[in-house]
N, C-alpha and C positions, 0 to 999 in steps of 0.2 A: 880180275887184271887190275894194276895200281892205276888210281887219279893223280892223272896229271899236272902238276902245279900251272898257276895264271898263270899267263905270261907279263911281263911289268907293259905290255901295251894296253892289255886289258884294263888297268887301273888306271893308265891317263886316259882308257875311253869314261871308264864310271866317274874319274872326276872333273874330269869338263863335262861332264852332264848334272852332277851336282853344283859344280860352279853358273850353271847355264841355268838353271831352276833357280839358284839363291841370287843372282840378278834379277830373274823376273820376280819374283817376292819381293825383292829390296823395291826396284821400280814400281811395283801395283802398291804398297804397302807409302813409297812416296808421291803415286796420284793419290791414295787415298786421303792422307795427309794433305797434302794441298787443297784438293776439294775441302777440307773437314775447316781451313783455315778460311775458307771463302766463304763457304754459308757460314763462319760464327762470323767474320766482317760484316757480311749481308745482312747477319742478322742484327747487330748492332747497329748497324747506321739504321735500319729500319726503327730501331729502340730508339735511336739518338731525334730522327725525321717524326715520331709518334707525340716525345717528351716534347717537341718544339711543338708541335701543333698544338699540343693540349694546352701550353704555358701562351700563347698566341690566343686561343680561343678564352684562356680565363680571364686576361689581358683587355682581350677584347668585349669578353664579358662586365668586370672590374669598370673597364670605362662608362660605359652606357647605363650603368648602376648607379655612378655617383655624378655621370652630367642629365639624369633626369631627379638628383636630388631628392626630396623626399615623397616625390610621385611615387620610387620604386619604393618604397613602404607599402605599397600596396600588394605586391608580389614578391613579400617576404620569403610565402611557403618555396614558390619555384626556382628562385636563389638559393634555397636552402638545399633544393633537390640539385642541381646544379653543384652546388659546391660538392655536395656527396658524392654522387659519381666521378668529379673530375679528385676527386682522394681517392675512392676505389682503384680508377685505373693508376693514379702515382703508383699507389702502391703494390699495384700486380707487375708495374714498370721495375719497380725495384726489388720485386719477391721473386714473382717466377714470370718466364716470356713466353706468351700464346699468343703470337702477333694477331692469329685471326679471330680470337674470343676478344682481346684487349680492341683491334679495329673497330668489332662489330660493336661494343660498347662507346669507343667513341663518335660511333655514327649517330646513335640513339643521343648520344651527350648534343651533338652538334643540332638534333632537331628542335629536340627541350630548348637548346640556348637559342634557337631561333624563333621559337614558339617565344618564349621570352620578350625577345625584340619586338615581337608583331605586337602584341597583348602589351608591351611600353609603349609603342607606338601609340596606337588608341586609347588608351590612358591620355595621353596625353594631346591627341587629339579633340580629345570629350572634355578635357581642365582648360585647354586652350578657349573651346568656347565659350566654358562655365567662365571665365579668365574677360573675356571678351564682354559676356554681358554684365557680369557684376562690374567690369571698369565705368560700361555705359550707366549703369543704375548711381556706381559711386559718384560718377561724375554730375548728374543730376541732382543725388544728395548734397554734394559739394558746392555746385552752384547756390540750390536755396540757403545753405551754409553761410558761404559767403555773401548771399543780398544780405540774410540778418548778421553776419555780422559788419557788414558794413553800416545797415542801420542803427547797432551798436556803436561800431567804434565812432562815427558821426556823435549821436548821445552823447557817446565819454568823451570827444572832444568839446562840445558843446558845455562840459558840465567842466572840463577842466578849463577850459577857457575862462569860464565864471570863476573858478576857483582860483585863476592868477592872476582874477582882476580885482580879487577880495582881499588883498594882504603887500603890504608892503615892500620894499624892495630896495637891497643898498648897491649902487652903484660906484663904479672906479675906488676899489678898495683898493686903499694905500698905504702902507707903510713903511714911516724913514725912521730908519736910527738915527742914534746922537750918542754924541761923544757930550757931558758935561764937564763945566768949567767953573770953576767961582764957587766949589762948593752948590751947582746945583743950577747957579740963577743965569747960568750960560751955555749955552748949547750951539753947536757944532756938528754937522752930519757928516757919515763914517759907514763905511762900509765894513769897516776892521768890527771882529769879535772882542780882541781884548780892550778894547775903547769904546766899545758898546754900554749906553747908560742907562738907556731912556728910546723905549719904543716909541713915535706917534702913528697912532691906526686914523685914517680919515676916510670919509666915502660920504655920501649926497644919497639920504633915502629921497627916493624919486615922488612924485606927483601921482596921486590918485584918487581920484573925488570920490570911487565906489568905496572906499574904507573910511569908516565910521571916526570924525574925529576925537578923540582925546589922550590920556597916558598911554605909550608906548614902552615895553622896558625892553632895550639894545642888549643884548652878549656878544662880547668880543671873547673868542678861544684865541691864543697864539702859541702854538704848536712847535714845540723845538726839531733840529732833525731826524731826535731818537725817539719820536712821536709822544713827549711828556708834554702840556699844556701846562704853560709859569701859570702862578698862581699865586695870588697876595696873602689867603687865609684856605686852609682846607675846607671849611665852611662855605665859600665862595661856590656854588654849584647851582644850576636849575635842571628842571625837567624839558626832556627834547625826544619827543617819540615815546616816551614808557619810560625814558632812560635817565636817570642822572647823572649828567656830565657837570664837569668843573669849568669855570670859566675867569678869561685872565683881567676884564674887565666888566664894565657894567656903566649904565646910561639909560636913566628915565628919560622921556622927552613929550613936549605937547606935542602931538601931531595935528595937523590942520588938513590935511589931504595935498598939501601944499609941497613941494620942493624943498631940500633942508639941509644944511649941510653939517656933519658931529664929527669932531675929533676929539678920542683921545689917549691919556696916556698912562703908558705904562712902565713904572722907577723898577730897577734893579735897586734890590737891597744891598745884595752883598757885593759892595764895588773891588774886593780883593780876589774875586775868583773871577776870569772871563769869563764871556758869554760864551755859547758854544759856535763852532765853526757850521758852515751849512745853510740848506734852504728852509727856511720855517714856513708854515703854513699860518695864516690868518682867516679864520671864520667868525661871518656874521651871521646871528639866530633875533627872531622876534616873531611873536606869535606861534610857538610852538615849529618855526619853521627856517633852515636856514637861506637867511638872505641875499647873500653877495660874499664872497671869498676874494682871497687876492694872496700875495705870497712876497719875501724879500730870502736875498745872503747875505751873509757874513763871512768872510774869508780868514 
């Protein structure tokens, strides 16, 4: 008996069943893909959150460590342990992502960091108590030192007063520039550098009965605006505080403990070259001391 060919109706049924199965498979794959993408997003969010928590913990740890300054040096070993654990977690986050493993490591790191803070607080408390005691001791020592320094200062002040009373002083040091006329026989006060030919330095030696009477050598230095001292000869020098200085003028006086006026003249040699413009400093010396000073200006 011959096999009857399948009717077109049967083929349509087969194709419909296949189409339904294909649609079911595609829908299932879509559901699986959506769930996979959701899982990937959730794990990425967990990773970002864990990274944020790790960064926050280490930032707070560094802030605490720096706030305690040198005191944190005593816990270097624990700090190194915290740094090592943080680095290990960071590497796990960058390479493999096992949330449970990293979460457990992070929880252990939190406990170590908390222990670090507690130890640091304890050290700070002990250090503060020691510091307070040291401050009290230092205050006692400082009080005694101040008392001794006060006695020494009184002694030095008395010694200084005695030294101040043992030498002469030059008061009211005045320097007056003159323009020379008639070959130097006539003078006219000036403040012009181009006209100045002579400087007259006058001052008063004060009365001091405590200074021994006798010969006193007075040295006067006239310093130009460029800090150069005007001199008559390169051999005109004297010793002051162990140093050899040049002087512009010298006068020997007979001092008898009484007040006396002294005037000295410095006359410019080169009349063709004008004096320097600016401020001049005049200093007076005697008995290895600077006993007076003044100044004048030339325009």
